[in-house]
Every structure is written in structure tokens, then in C-alpha cells.
C-alpha distance (Angstrom), angle and dihedral (degrees) to the residues before:
residue distance angle dihedral
M1 . . .
T2 3.79 . .
N3 3.77 121.0 .
A4 3.80 115.2 -84.6
P5 3.81 120.0 -123.7
I6 3.76 122.1 -111.8
V7 3.80 108.6 -76.1
T8 3.79 108.7 -100.9
G9 3.81 101.1 171.2
P10 3.79 127.4 69.1
A11 3.80 107.2 -47.4
Q12 3.75 128.4 -164.3
D13 3.78 112.4 -59.0
A14 3.78 98.7 -175.8
L15 3.78 89.3 136.1
S16 3.78 95.0 61.8
A17 3.79 89.6 93.7
L18 3.80 93.2 54.8
S19 3.78 95.2 81.7
S20 3.80 93.0 60.2
P21 3.80 132.2 48.6
P22 3.80 118.2 -97.5
P23 3.79 117.0 -96.7
A24 3.75 119.6 -96.2
A25 3.79 111.6 -84.0
A26 3.77 139.8 -178.0
P27 3.80 114.4 -80.2
L28 3.79 113.2 -83.1
P29 3.81 120.2 -121.4
R30 3.79 107.5 -85.1
K31 3.81 96.0 -120.4
L32 3.79 92.0 47.1
M33 3.80 91.6 51.7
A34 3.78 92.2 46.6
G35 3.79 91.5 49.0
L36 3.79 93.6 49.0
M37 3.78 91.6 49.1
H38 3.80 91.1 48.5
H39 3.80 94.5 52.8
L40 3.79 95.2 40.7
G41 3.79 91.0 47.6
A42 3.79 88.9 56.3
I43 3.81 93.0 47.1
Y44 3.80 97.7 41.6
P45 3.82 107.2 22.1
D46 3.82 93.7 171.7
A47 3.81 95.7 51.8
D48 3.80 131.4 86.0
A49 3.82 99.2 -93.8
E50 3.80 94.6 -164.2
A51 3.80 94.0 51.7
L52 3.81 90.8 46.3
A53 3.81 91.2 48.9
R54 3.80 91.1 55.3
R55 3.81 90.8 48.0
M56 3.80 92.8 51.0
A57 3.79 92.2 46.5
A58 3.80 91.1 49.5
A59 3.82 89.0 50.7
F60 3.79 92.2 53.8
W61 3.82 97.0 39.4
P62 3.82 105.8 35.4
D63 3.78 130.3 157.1
G64 3.78 99.2 29.5
Q65 3.83 96.5 -43.5
H66 3.77 115.2 139.5
P67 3.81 137.1 -160.7
R68 3.77 124.4 -116.2
T69 3.79 113.4 -90.9
T70 3.81 90.0 -121.1
A71 3.80 132.7 23.9
R72 3.79 118.5 -96.7
K73 3.79 108.9 -95.1
L74 3.79 118.5 -107.9
T75 3.79 88.6 -127.3
A76 3.81 93.5 55.0
P77 3.83 109.5 120.7
M78 3.81 106.1 -102.3
W79 3.82 97.2 156.1
G80 3.79 143.3 5.7
P81 3.82 142.1 -175.8
R82 3.81 91.4 -69.9
D83 3.80 93.3 61.2
A84 3.79 119.7 108.7
Y85 3.80 136.9 137.6
V86 3.78 134.4 -138.7
I87 3.82 110.6 -150.0
T88 3.80 117.6 -147.2
Y89 3.75 145.9 147.3
A90 3.78 114.3 -109.8
G91 3.81 89.2 -122.0
T92 3.80 99.6 47.0
I93 3.82 91.9 105.4
E94 3.80 118.8 49.8
D95 3.79 140.4 158.2
G96 3.81 103.8 -179.9
T97 3.80 92.7 -111.3
H98 3.80 112.9 56.1
R99 3.78 129.2 54.1
P100 3.82 110.1 -91.9
L101 3.81 92.7 -127.1
T102 3.80 88.9 54.9
L103 3.80 89.9 51.5
L104 3.79 91.7 46.5
H105 3.79 90.5 52.1
D106 3.80 91.0 49.8
F107 3.82 91.6 48.1
A108 3.80 91.4 48.5
R109 3.80 94.2 49.4
T110 3.81 92.6 44.2
Y111 3.80 101.2 42.2
L112 3.82 110.1 14.8
S113 3.81 105.0 41.8
G114 3.78 114.1 110.2
A115 3.79 94.4 22.0
F116 3.82 106.7 46.5
P117 3.82 114.5 35.5
G118 3.81 94.1 174.7
L119 3.78 131.2 66.5
H120 3.79 124.3 -169.4
I121 3.80 109.5 -160.5
L122 3.80 110.4 -166.4
P123 3.85 116.1 -133.7
Y124 3.79 111.0 -41.3
F125 3.81 98.3 -178.7
P126 3.83 128.9 108.1
F127 3.81 108.2 -78.7
T128 3.78 144.0 169.2
S129 3.83 104.4 -147.8
D130 3.81 148.1 -6.6
D131 3.81 92.4 56.2
G132 3.79 94.0 -75.7
F133 3.79 103.5 -28.6
S134 3.82 93.4 102.2
V135 3.79 98.1 69.4
T136 3.80 122.2 -164.3
D137 3.81 97.6 -178.0
Y138 3.81 123.7 20.3
E139 3.79 93.6 -170.4
T140 3.81 101.4 57.2
V141 3.79 132.8 64.0
D142 3.82 111.8 -128.9
I143 3.81 103.1 -94.7
R144 3.82 90.3 -139.4
L145 3.82 88.1 64.6
G146 3.80 103.0 38.1
D147 3.79 135.2 -94.3
W148 3.80 141.7 -84.7
S149 3.78 92.1 -75.9
D150 3.83 88.8 63.9
I151 3.79 90.6 50.9
E152 3.79 91.5 49.0
R153 3.82 92.5 50.0
I154 3.80 90.8 52.0
A155 3.81 90.4 46.5
A156 3.80 89.4 54.0
D157 3.83 91.1 59.1
F158 3.82 102.9 32.8
R159 3.77 137.8 29.6
L160 3.78 97.8 -100.5
M161 3.79 123.9 -145.4
S162 3.81 119.1 -165.5
D163 3.78 134.3 -179.8
L164 3.77 124.1 -110.0
V165 3.82 99.2 -158.5
L166 3.78 96.1 -153.2
N167 3.77 108.8 162.9
H168 3.78 102.5 57.4
G169 3.78 147.8 3.8
S170 3.79 137.1 -155.5
S171 3.80 120.4 -72.4
Q172 3.82 86.7 -138.8
S173 3.80 96.5 57.1
K174 3.78 126.8 114.8
W175 3.80 88.7 -113.4
F176 3.80 91.9 56.8
S177 3.80 92.3 46.5
E178 3.80 88.6 53.8
Y179 3.81 89.4 48.8
L180 3.80 92.1 53.6
Q181 3.80 89.8 51.3
G182 3.80 91.6 49.7
H183 3.81 94.9 -119.0
P184 3.81 115.4 157.9
P185 2.94 136.2 -91.1
Y186 3.81 90.3 19.9
D187 3.82 92.7 54.3
R188 3.82 87.5 79.7
F189 3.77 97.0 38.2
Y190 3.81 102.2 96.7
R191 3.78 130.5 61.2
E192 3.78 110.6 -105.8
A193 3.81 123.0 -167.5
D194 3.79 139.6 -169.2
P195 3.81 106.4 -111.7
D196 3.82 88.5 -145.2
A197 3.82 93.2 55.2
D198 3.79 119.7 108.9
L199 3.79 104.5 -99.4
S200 3.79 96.2 155.2
A201 3.82 93.6 112.3
V202 3.80 94.8 55.9
V203 3.82 112.4 122.1
R204 3.80 109.5 -128.7
P205 3.81 130.8 -163.4
R206 3.82 90.7 -169.4
A207 3.80 139.0 50.9
H208 3.84 101.3 -132.3
P209 3.86 122.9 98.6
L210 3.80 112.7 -77.0
L211 3.82 98.6 -134.0
R212 3.79 129.3 59.1
A213 3.80 121.4 -161.7
V214 3.83 115.7 -138.2
E215 3.77 133.5 177.2
T216 3.81 114.0 -123.6
A217 3.77 136.8 172.4
R218 3.80 85.3 -96.4
G219 3.79 94.7 51.8
T220 3.79 132.6 -98.3
R221 3.79 115.0 -14.6
H222 3.79 129.6 -175.8
L223 3.79 113.4 -140.3
W224 3.78 130.3 -158.6
C225 3.83 111.4 -116.3
T226 3.79 110.1 178.1
F227 3.81 97.5 174.3
S228 3.82 108.0 21.7
H229 3.78 139.1 -23.0
D230 3.80 88.9 -104.6
Q231 3.83 89.7 55.5
V232 3.79 105.3 68.6
D233 3.79 116.3 -167.1
F234 3.79 120.4 -118.9
D235 3.80 121.4 -127.3
F236 3.80 107.1 -122.0
S237 3.79 90.9 179.1
N238 3.82 82.0 81.4
P239 3.85 105.7 76.7
D240 3.81 89.5 -150.5
V241 3.80 87.8 70.7
L242 3.79 93.1 52.4
E243 3.81 90.8 47.2
T244 3.79 90.3 52.0
F245 3.78 92.7 53.4
I246 3.78 91.2 48.4
R247 3.80 86.9 55.9
I248 3.81 89.1 50.0
L249 3.80 90.3 49.0
R250 3.81 89.3 53.6
A251 3.82 90.3 49.2
H252 3.82 89.8 56.0
V253 3.79 90.5 51.8
D254 3.80 92.8 47.0
H255 3.82 89.5 55.5
G256 3.80 92.1 54.6
V257 3.80 102.6 -92.3
R258 3.80 110.5 146.0
T259 3.81 101.1 173.2
V260 3.79 118.8 51.5
R261 3.80 121.3 -165.4
L262 3.80 113.0 -152.2
D263 3.79 100.0 -143.6
A264 3.83 118.6 -146.7
V265 3.79 88.4 -13.4
A266 3.81 93.7 155.3
F267 3.82 90.9 72.6
V268 3.81 102.1 47.6
W269 3.82 97.6 104.2
K270 3.79 118.6 58.3
Q271 3.77 130.8 -169.5
E272 3.79 126.1 172.4
G273 3.80 113.8 -116.8
T274 3.82 93.3 29.3
P275 3.83 134.4 86.3
S276 3.84 86.5 -105.4
I277 3.77 92.0 -141.2
H278 3.84 127.4 107.2
L279 3.81 91.7 2.9
P280 3.83 116.4 171.8
Q281 3.80 91.8 -106.7
T282 3.80 89.7 56.6
H283 3.79 91.1 57.0
E284 3.81 90.6 46.8
I285 3.81 90.2 54.0
V286 3.82 90.2 52.9
R287 3.81 90.1 47.8
L288 3.79 90.4 50.7
M289 3.81 91.6 52.6
R290 3.79 91.2 45.7
L291 3.80 90.3 52.4
L292 3.80 91.2 52.2
C293 3.82 91.0 49.1
D294 3.80 92.1 48.4
Y295 3.81 88.5 57.8
A296 3.82 94.5 43.1
A297 3.80 117.3 111.1
E298 3.82 87.4 -135.5
P299 3.85 117.8 73.1
V300 3.81 97.4 -114.8
I301 3.81 120.2 -179.5
L302 3.81 120.6 -157.0
I303 3.79 119.1 -151.4
T304 3.80 123.8 -174.4
E305 3.80 122.3 -141.3
T306 3.81 104.1 -150.3
N307 3.80 112.9 154.2
V308 3.80 94.6 -167.5
P309 3.83 139.4 113.5
N310 3.79 115.6 -55.7
A311 3.81 101.8 -101.4
E312 3.81 91.6 48.3
N313 3.79 90.7 49.0
L314 3.81 93.4 51.3
S315 3.81 90.6 52.7
Y316 3.81 88.7 76.6
F317 3.79 91.1 74.3
G318 3.81 85.1 68.2
N319 3.78 110.5 -178.8
R320 3.83 90.7 -34.2
N321 3.80 86.1 -68.5
E322 3.81 103.3 96.1
A323 3.81 126.2 51.5
H324 3.77 119.3 4.3
V325 3.81 87.3 -150.5
V326 3.80 134.4 21.3
Y327 3.78 126.4 -162.5
N328 3.81 110.3 -109.3
F329 3.80 91.9 -133.4
P330 3.83 96.7 171.6
A331 3.82 90.5 62.4
P332 3.85 98.6 77.0
P333 3.83 98.3 52.4
L334 3.81 92.9 38.7
I335 3.81 94.3 49.5
L336 3.80 90.4 45.0
H337 3.80 91.0 50.4
A338 3.81 92.4 47.1
L339 3.81 92.3 54.4
L340 3.80 96.3 41.2
F341 3.81 93.4 48.0
G342 3.82 98.5 32.1
T343 3.78 94.9 -127.4
A344 3.81 136.7 112.8
R345 3.81 92.6 -159.9
Y346 3.80 100.1 112.7
L347 3.80 96.6 27.2
K348 3.79 88.5 54.3
T349 3.81 94.3 46.1
W350 3.80 90.5 50.5
Q351 3.79 93.5 50.1
M352 3.79 92.5 46.7
G353 3.80 89.0 57.3
M354 3.80 97.0 43.5
P355 3.81 113.4 107.8
P356 3.79 117.3 -132.7
A357 3.77 109.4 -106.2
Q358 3.78 112.1 -103.0
A359 3.79 123.6 -120.2
G360 3.78 110.6 -65.6
C361 3.81 92.9 24.3
T362 3.79 137.7 82.4
Y363 3.81 143.6 159.4
L364 3.79 130.9 -99.0
N365 3.80 107.4 -138.3
F366 3.79 122.3 -159.7
T367 3.80 141.1 151.9
A368 3.81 101.6 -152.3
S369 3.79 139.7 18.2
H370 3.79 141.0 -175.9
D371 3.81 89.4 -93.1
G372 3.78 99.5 51.2
I373 3.79 134.3 -113.6
G374 3.79 107.9 -38.4
L375 3.79 117.4 -136.5
R376 3.81 99.7 -168.7
P377 3.82 91.9 75.3
A378 3.82 88.3 57.1
E379 3.81 91.8 60.0
G380 3.78 109.0 118.8
L381 3.81 91.3 9.2
I382 3.83 101.5 70.7
P383 3.84 121.4 34.3
E384 3.80 112.6 -107.3
E385 3.79 93.3 -120.2
E386 3.81 90.5 56.0
I387 3.82 91.4 47.1
A388 3.80 87.0 53.8
E389 3.81 90.9 51.1
M390 3.81 90.5 47.0
I391 3.82 89.5 53.1
E392 3.81 91.3 48.6
T393 3.81 90.9 49.4
V394 3.81 93.8 50.5
Q395 3.80 91.1 45.8
G396 3.79 86.0 56.2
F397 3.81 87.2 58.8
G398 3.80 91.4 52.3
G399 3.80 99.2 -89.8
L400 3.81 125.2 145.8
V401 3.81 133.2 -146.0
S402 3.81 131.3 -132.1
W403 3.80 120.3 -157.2
R404 3.79 139.8 -149.2
T405 3.80 130.7 -154.3
M406 3.81 118.9 -113.9
P407 3.85 123.4 -144.4
D408 3.82 89.7 -102.0
G409 3.81 90.9 55.2
S410 3.79 95.9 -104.9
R411 3.81 123.4 126.8
K412 3.79 127.2 -118.9
P413 3.83 130.5 -174.8
Y414 3.80 109.6 -94.0
E415 3.79 103.5 178.6
L416 3.77 144.8 -12.5
N417 3.80 113.9 -116.4
V418 3.78 108.9 -151.6
T419 3.78 139.7 108.2
L420 3.77 111.1 -96.5
F421 3.80 92.8 -124.8
D422 3.80 92.1 57.6
A423 3.81 92.1 41.7
L424 3.82 88.4 58.8
S425 3.80 96.8 42.9
G426 3.79 88.7 109.9
T427 3.79 143.9 -16.2
R428 3.77 133.8 -102.6
A429 3.81 84.9 -76.7
G430 3.83 89.2 64.2
R431 3.80 139.1 -99.5
D432 3.79 120.2 -27.0
D433 3.81 140.2 167.1
L434 3.83 95.6 -97.3
G435 3.80 97.1 82.5
I436 3.81 96.3 115.3
A437 3.81 93.6 47.9
R438 3.82 90.7 46.0
F439 3.80 91.3 48.7
L440 3.82 93.3 49.8
C441 3.79 89.1 49.4
S442 3.81 89.0 57.3
Q443 3.80 90.4 53.4
A444 3.81 93.8 46.5
L445 3.81 88.2 52.8
V446 3.79 93.7 54.4
M447 3.82 92.3 45.9
A448 3.80 92.3 54.7
L449 3.81 99.1 50.6
E450 3.79 123.1 98.2
G451 3.78 107.2 -89.1
I452 3.80 140.2 39.3
P453 3.82 117.9 -46.6
A454 3.80 121.4 -131.6
F455 3.80 128.5 -169.7
Y456 3.79 125.8 -158.4
I457 3.79 107.1 -136.0
H458 3.81 94.4 -122.4
A459 3.79 90.0 54.1
L460 3.79 91.2 47.0
L461 3.81 89.9 51.1
A462 3.84 95.5 40.4
T463 3.80 91.3 -125.1
G464 3.79 116.8 -177.7
N465 3.80 129.2 -130.5
D466 3.81 112.9 -63.5
Y467 3.81 103.0 -141.4
A468 3.80 92.3 163.7
G469 3.80 88.7 59.1
V470 3.80 91.6 52.1
E471 3.80 91.5 50.1
K472 3.80 93.0 46.1
L473 3.80 98.4 44.6
G474 3.80 99.3 31.8
Y475 3.80 100.9 -133.5
N476 3.79 133.1 97.9
R477 3.79 98.0 -126.3
A478 3.79 90.4 66.9
I479 3.81 87.5 76.6
N480 3.82 89.1 79.9
R481 3.80 99.0 36.2
A482 3.79 102.4 74.7
R483 3.79 122.8 154.4
W484 3.77 123.0 -126.3
N485 3.78 122.3 -145.8
Y486 3.80 102.2 -132.2
D487 3.80 94.8 -132.2
D488 3.81 90.6 50.5
L489 3.79 90.9 47.7
R490 3.80 93.2 51.0
K491 3.80 90.5 48.9
A492 3.81 90.8 49.7
L493 3.81 91.6 50.6
A494 3.81 91.3 46.9
D495 3.80 93.0 55.3
P496 3.83 106.8 88.8
K497 3.81 90.7 -160.2
S498 3.79 97.7 53.5
R499 3.79 118.1 102.6
H500 3.80 87.9 -129.9
T501 3.80 91.7 61.2
R502 3.80 95.6 40.7
I503 3.79 93.5 51.2
F504 3.80 97.3 38.4
N505 3.81 94.3 49.1
E506 3.79 93.9 45.9
I507 3.81 92.8 50.1
K508 3.81 89.3 49.6
R509 3.80 90.6 49.6
M510 3.80 91.5 50.9
M511 3.80 91.4 46.9
R512 3.81 92.3 52.2
L513 3.80 89.5 51.2
R514 3.79 91.4 46.6
A515 3.80 92.9 51.2
R516 3.81 91.1 63.8
Q517 3.83 96.1 52.5
P518 3.83 118.5 93.8
A519 3.82 87.9 -164.3
F520 3.82 88.0 66.1
H521 3.80 93.3 58.2
P522 3.83 106.4 132.9
N523 3.82 89.8 -113.3
A524 3.81 99.1 39.0
T525 3.80 115.6 128.1
Q526 3.79 116.5 -83.9
F527 3.82 130.8 -167.2
T528 3.81 126.2 178.8
L529 3.80 114.2 -126.1
Q530 3.81 125.8 -138.8
L531 3.79 103.3 -133.6
G532 3.79 102.1 140.8
D533 3.78 126.9 -92.2
E534 3.79 99.6 -69.3
I535 3.81 96.7 61.7
F536 3.79 124.9 50.1
G537 3.78 112.3 -155.2
I538 3.79 138.5 174.8
W539 3.77 133.1 178.9
R540 3.80 116.8 -136.5
Q541 3.81 121.6 -169.3
S542 3.81 128.7 -172.6
S543 3.79 119.1 -117.7
D544 3.82 91.5 -108.0
R545 3.85 89.1 49.3
A546 3.79 90.1 -127.0
Q547 3.81 95.7 117.5
S548 3.79 131.1 46.4
I549 3.79 125.7 -175.4
F550 3.80 122.9 -169.1
A551 3.80 104.3 -158.5
L552 3.81 110.5 -161.0
S553 3.81 129.6 178.6
N554 3.78 128.7 -174.3
L555 3.81 105.7 -139.4
T556 3.79 95.4 -169.5
A557 3.79 140.0 80.1
T558 3.81 91.5 -121.0
A559 3.81 130.9 70.6
Q560 3.80 115.8 -94.0
S561 3.78 132.3 -164.7
L562 3.79 137.5 -170.5
P563 3.80 135.0 179.0
A564 3.80 111.7 -95.8
M565 3.80 88.7 -134.0
S566 3.82 88.4 69.3
L567 3.81 86.3 72.9
N568 3.82 93.6 51.7
L569 3.79 92.3 -125.5
I570 3.79 104.9 -170.2
E571 3.79 114.0 -115.0
G572 3.80 114.2 -121.3
S573 3.80 93.4 35.4
S574 3.77 122.1 104.9
W575 3.82 107.7 -120.9
W576 3.79 123.1 -167.7
D577 3.79 140.8 160.5
L578 3.79 112.8 -104.2
L579 3.80 91.9 -157.1
S580 3.79 100.8 48.9
G581 3.81 101.5 21.7
E582 3.83 90.8 -128.5
D583 3.80 122.1 144.6
I584 3.80 114.7 -119.0
A585 3.80 118.2 -147.3
P586 3.83 111.4 -142.7
M587 3.82 91.3 -137.8
G588 3.82 97.0 36.7
E589 3.77 135.5 87.8
I590 3.80 124.5 -86.4
T591 3.79 116.1 -147.5
L592 3.78 126.7 -166.8
A593 3.80 123.1 -164.4
P594 3.82 117.9 -139.1
Y595 3.83 107.5 -55.9
Q596 3.80 92.2 -7.4
S597 3.81 119.4 152.1
R598 3.80 126.0 -154.8
W599 3.81 129.4 -165.6
I600 3.80 103.0 -161.6
T601 3.80 113.2 -166.8
N602 3.79 140.4 174.6
R603 3.80 93.4 -148.8
P604 3.82 113.0 120.0
R605 3.76 112.2 -91.3
P606 3.83 114.8 -110.5
A607 3.77 112.3 -119.4
R608 3.81 91.1 -115.6
A609 3.83 94.9 53.7
R610 3.77 107.6 106.4
R611 3.78 127.2 -152.0
R612 3.78 116.5 -120.1
């Protein structure tokens, strides 16, 4: 997508209410008020916590809207085995005539309904860079994509996830123009820094200089730019900024969004002399937003996007009072490693150490995203020499590498930029003809894990590397952000011999099977099995203990077998493989073809399920 021009029409004016006190409102529930004051007191210890609490509540419940009288219970059903998301840009599908959001809605209704009830549309606002993550106007849908009515129609048919781009905004926005001119309240909206301050400890996801010098009506200022110099970081130490984003959060909900992804949330609070990531104030901001959502009439789910090592990522569950869902960022590099190296060693060790999500929380499991395959989450889980070999292998399949700057000035690999299909076109031994089987194994793995599965559209469609996009746009991430002409896509999905059709239809088939299994509930019990390094296996059990599923995947290019008794299949029960329809004898042998997955269950076989 080409860069958008500076917004010249009416831009968002959510801050207009900041200069005057909020209107009188009905008393807030006592526990809600106490919770708001607690979090705001921790974030802004020198401010009037009660006054701030009323402001934040008025921002989230404006115009006569009211909170629930009690918070939504942690045990309230927010998800089930049918839940899954497809992740896509609004402009991924185009035809040169219709609005992309209209085409996306048609594609979703035609091809995704019945298998994927959730749709995550990446930022669809006017922007200037980073494919939407440098927003110029948070209130308006990019006119090249559609408008709010398109978003609302999609939200009526699918559980819609949207991004709340919290950390930064475009340097070409109306807000930033007002900042440069010194106009309140925007003059205190962006995070300034002393260029002589010690910023050596700051954790960086990019390699460019952290600070950007700009000329303002108040003289030269140096601004914090975590991701790019076009993406200027907001200053959340100013409560006006937090209030504005609570208003934006409410606007998402009012337009039908029911899952909100807090983009780059780990970086929102900065403090010189610290790493400026995961600071206590950041967690308090997430807790504040969670509290508001728990009292919302609408069932809103918060998900944090924190592409960081595992323990840091898990911290965003808090004490069941932060994110409802966290991205399982270690899954993509670990699954990729397992299939390239033919071993479950590190995948198994990671899963053995993963805590079950507490009530009211779960994981979002995925194998690929619009950004690439992050390598930071693999730190401490995969030895560095094997990460280096994994990078070399993927580069051999046409993949690229993005880097980050370390505190000592050195560079370290940050992510692999490649489509998942091409990344799995072979192993460390080279390319082979098992790419489709290997790819489907990766998707079966992510479907079986505790949590909610998510599928990036270019993985779902088995899209190849987009080198033309990289050359045109000039950045590595474009390799996995191709655009499909809708007519070409429909033809590809109508061809039974195309890899796109074979992979797409098989994933849909597996998802329809998965949706009917209580043992695949996002919070169903999970245990990691010890079956050697060639086979990765987990045991899932439904909450009522009526159903068990033994999910097995052969990670190698050769057939594997194991005695069924190694799974402790209970005698007297009828065991069968959900994926193949085969009966499994409790005292027999289980064989798995190269990269085959089996979901072996004791649940009675439906009459229509055929044996293969």
C-alpha cells in the first residue's frame, strides 16, 4: 500500500473534551471506582486519583452509556473450541473496482464461514508507513479501503479483532502538526528526551537511532522513536494521552469490535536509565483497560502483542487482571525449528514448562504473522548455534532477516522474513517434495495446543515469497504481505490440484473437526507426552473428563511408529483417529507417515465418520 498523504480533512478530535471537566454521571459501581483509583494512583502518584478515575470512566462510557453493576466473571464463557482467527490486512484482496473491505467481507463469507468465526483485520486507518502501523487518524477508516459501515458489516458476521496502536503515531498526523506548533494539549503528547541522557539500556526492536530531532515552536526537541522516525512515541506520563486512547478503545467497541489487540504495548512507558520495556506503569495501564472491559456491557477481549522472550510475554496475564489472551510468540520459531531439524526436543521442553492459562485467560497460537517469524521469543529456548543454522536454512529458501540493535551497539537477528510455505519447503538437508505435508503438520500442531488458533492469511493460502513487493517497498517484511487479485484467488481455490486449494481445504477440514471436540477447548487440560524426539505429542482432556485426544505429529521425513500402549489408551474404550477415521487398537502399533498428524480420541464416532 502506498503512503497516505497528510490528513487535510477533519481528523480525530477526541481530545476536545480534555480541556473541560466530564459531565455529571451516575455513581460508578464501588469496586469499579476503587479499581480505577488504585491503578491510576500507581500510574500517576501525584495526581488526583478520584478525579482521574471519573475522567477515564467518562471516556469509556460517554453519551449516556453505563458500566455493568458488577464485573464480568472470570468463568464467563468468552471462547470455546470453535474459536479461531484469520489474520489479514484489509487490502490483501483487491480487484481494482470494489473497495478492499467489501472484497474481504465477501471472501470471508464465501470461504471462511463455518471454520473461522474470528477475523483480525490489521490497522485500517489512514497511515504514512509500516503498512498501517503509523496512524494519522484513529477515527477514520482509510478511504482507499472502505469506511466504518464496512467494518460494522464484517463485525456482524465475524468476531472482529482490531489493533489499538498505542505506542506511537505518524509524524505526519494532525496531532503531530499541532505538537510542532506548540498548541495544547498536543504540546505534551509525545515523549521527549534529553539527548545526553543515558539511554544505553533501552531495549530496541530496530537498528535505527532511538531519538529524532525536530524543530518546534519551543525550539529543538528530541523525540523517542522506538520503531521508526515516522512513528513518534506518545507520552503516557501525560494522563491526557491515556484518556484519549480509552476514548479510541470505546470507539472500536462501538463499531462492533469485540477483540482488541494492544499493539507494541510493552514499550508504552519510558524512563531514562531503564530498558523502557515492561515497566510497572505499562502493566498498570493494561490492568486499567482490562478493568474497563470487565465492566463493559459488551464482551470485549484484550490481547497483548508482546514479541519478547517467553517469561516476559507470560507476565501480561498478570494475576488474571491484565490481558485475557497473550500471543504465544515462541510457537512460530519452535515449530519451524522442529520441522527443519526433525526433532521435538525444544518444542517439547517449552511445552513442558508452559503453565496452563488460569481461568479467564488463554493463549493465541499461530505459526506465521504479517511481521515474520520472531527470533527473540526463541532466546533461551533454542541454542544460538541452532538458531543460526535455522536462519541459514531459511535464507536458502529465499527468506530474509531483520535486525535489532543491542545496548553495546552490536546487531542481533530479530526476525525471519519469509512466507511460512516457503520456509517449510525443505529441511536443513535442503529442499524436497514434502513441503505440503510438512506445512500441514505445522498447522495441525498449532490447532492442537492449549489456546485459540490463529492463521495468517498468506499461510492459510500457501502464498509464496513476494520478492517484487520487497523491491518495490524497500523493506523485508513486504515479502509476506503480498496482495491477491480476487479473480486470481478464486481461480486458485477452484483448482483442486493447486497447492493453495489442497492446503486451504485441508486446514478447513481440520478446523471443522476441531470445533466439535470439547477436548480442544482453549482451556482444556494439556499434558506433554514423552515419545522421543521424532514425534511431538500432547494429551488434551475436556473439562468434564469425558473426552481425551492424543495429538501426535511426526516431525520427520521418514515414517515413525510407536506402541499404542505408550499412550495409555484405556482398554474397553473405542479409540480412533479424528483426522484419518482409522480405528486405533489400544494394544496395537500406531504408524505415522512422514509429517503425518493424528488426533486419537475416545469420543464415540459419529455415524458419518468414515474409516480410511
